[in-house]
C-alpha positions as CSV (number, residue, x, y, z in Angstrom):
1,Q,-78.1,-21.7,-2.6
2,V,-80.0,-24.8,-3.4
3,Q,-78.4,-27.2,-5.8
4,V,-79.9,-30.2,-7.5
5,V,-77.5,-32.5,-9.3
6,E,-78.4,-35.6,-11.4
7,S,-76.0,-38.3,-12.4
8,G,-76.0,-41.8,-14.0
9,G,-77.1,-41.1,-17.5
10,G,-75.4,-42.7,-20.5
11,L,-75.8,-44.8,-23.6
12,V,-77.5,-48.2,-23.4
13,Q,-79.0,-50.7,-25.8
14,A,-82.7,-51.4,-25.8
15,G,-83.6,-53.8,-23.1
16,G,-80.9,-52.6,-20.8
17,S,-80.9,-50.7,-17.5
18,L,-79.6,-47.5,-16.1
19,R,-79.9,-46.0,-12.6
20,L,-80.1,-42.2,-12.2
21,S,-79.3,-40.5,-9.0
22,C,-80.3,-37.0,-7.7
23,A,-78.7,-35.1,-4.8
24,V,-80.1,-32.0,-3.3
25,S,-78.0,-29.6,-1.2
26,G,-78.4,-26.2,0.3
27,P,-81.0,-24.4,2.4
28,I,-84.1,-26.1,0.9
29,G,-85.9,-27.0,4.1
30,S,-88.3,-29.9,4.1
31,I,-88.7,-31.5,0.7
32,A,-92.3,-32.3,-0.1
33,A,-91.6,-34.3,-3.2
34,M,-88.8,-35.4,-5.5
35,G,-89.7,-36.1,-9.1
36,W,-88.2,-37.1,-12.4
37,Y,-89.0,-35.6,-15.7
38,R,-87.6,-36.1,-19.2
39,Q,-87.4,-34.2,-22.4
40,A,-86.9,-35.8,-25.8
41,P,-85.5,-33.8,-28.7
42,G,-88.2,-31.6,-30.2
43,K,-90.7,-32.5,-27.5
44,Q,-92.0,-30.9,-24.3
45,R,-90.7,-31.9,-20.9
46,E,-92.9,-34.7,-19.5
47,F,-93.5,-36.2,-16.1
48,V,-91.8,-39.6,-15.4
49,G,-92.3,-40.3,-11.7
50,R,-92.1,-38.8,-8.2
51,V,-91.9,-39.8,-4.5
52,T,-93.6,-37.6,-1.9
53,S,-92.6,-37.0,1.7
54,G,-95.3,-39.4,2.7
55,G,-93.8,-42.2,0.5
56,A,-96.5,-42.0,-2.2
57,I,-95.1,-42.9,-5.6
58,K,-96.6,-42.0,-8.9
59,Y,-95.4,-42.9,-12.4
60,A,-96.3,-42.0,-15.9
61,D,-98.2,-44.8,-17.7
62,S,-95.4,-45.1,-20.2
63,V,-92.9,-46.2,-17.6
64,K,-95.0,-48.2,-15.1
65,G,-93.6,-51.6,-14.5
66,R,-90.2,-50.7,-15.9
67,F,-89.0,-47.7,-13.8
68,T,-88.7,-47.6,-10.0
69,A,-88.4,-44.3,-8.1
70,S,-87.0,-44.1,-4.6
71,R,-85.8,-41.6,-2.0
72,D,-83.4,-41.4,0.9
73,Y,-85.1,-38.9,3.2
74,A,-82.2,-38.6,5.5
75,K,-79.7,-37.7,2.7
76,D,-82.1,-35.7,0.4
77,T,-81.3,-38.0,-2.5
78,A,-83.5,-39.8,-5.0
79,S,-82.9,-42.5,-7.5
80,L,-84.6,-43.8,-10.6
81,Q,-84.0,-47.4,-11.6
82,M,-84.8,-47.8,-15.3
83,N,-85.2,-51.3,-16.6
84,S,-86.3,-52.7,-20.0
85,L,-85.3,-49.4,-21.6
86,K,-86.7,-48.6,-25.0
87,P,-85.5,-46.1,-27.7
88,E,-88.4,-43.9,-26.9
89,D,-87.0,-43.4,-23.4
90,T,-84.2,-41.4,-24.9
91,G,-84.0,-37.8,-23.6
92,V,-82.6,-35.6,-21.0
93,Y,-83.7,-36.6,-17.5
94,Y,-84.3,-33.9,-14.9
95,C,-84.7,-34.2,-11.2
96,K,-87.0,-31.7,-9.4
97,A,-87.2,-31.1,-5.7
98,Y,-90.3,-29.4,-4.4
99,S,-90.2,-27.4,-1.2
100,G,-92.6,-24.5,-1.7
101,S,-90.8,-23.8,-4.9
102,D,-89.5,-26.0,-7.7
103,Y,-85.8,-26.7,-7.8
104,W,-84.5,-28.3,-11.0
105,G,-81.3,-30.0,-11.8
106,Q,-79.4,-29.4,-15.1
107,G,-80.3,-32.8,-16.4
108,T,-78.5,-36.0,-17.5
109,Q,-78.6,-37.5,-21.0
110,V,-80.1,-41.0,-21.5
111,T,-79.7,-42.5,-24.9
112,V,-81.2,-45.9,-25.7
113,S,-80.1,-47.4,-29.0
114,S,-82.2,-49.9,-30.9
């Protein structure tokens, strides 16, 4: 069974930094892309960033210049370095691995206080 596990969330003051990690295990095969999404209270889940198997990286406009996504292809892990955090970055952050199907983690809470 494929498992996707996020870690690294927490409480931070505005302007601070956090680093999220995502680990994928199980019979997933070749992962085409690993992405990050977030969901704020009362809002829909939204795209944050992703890294494809070819190394292409895409970000949502709201996080460009502040967040950096990366992957370790050998270990099937991904990271999201979040700098200059703002209160509006608060939410549950999810990792998604795509390999023909979407595999989601349970999410990790990020809270940015003003």
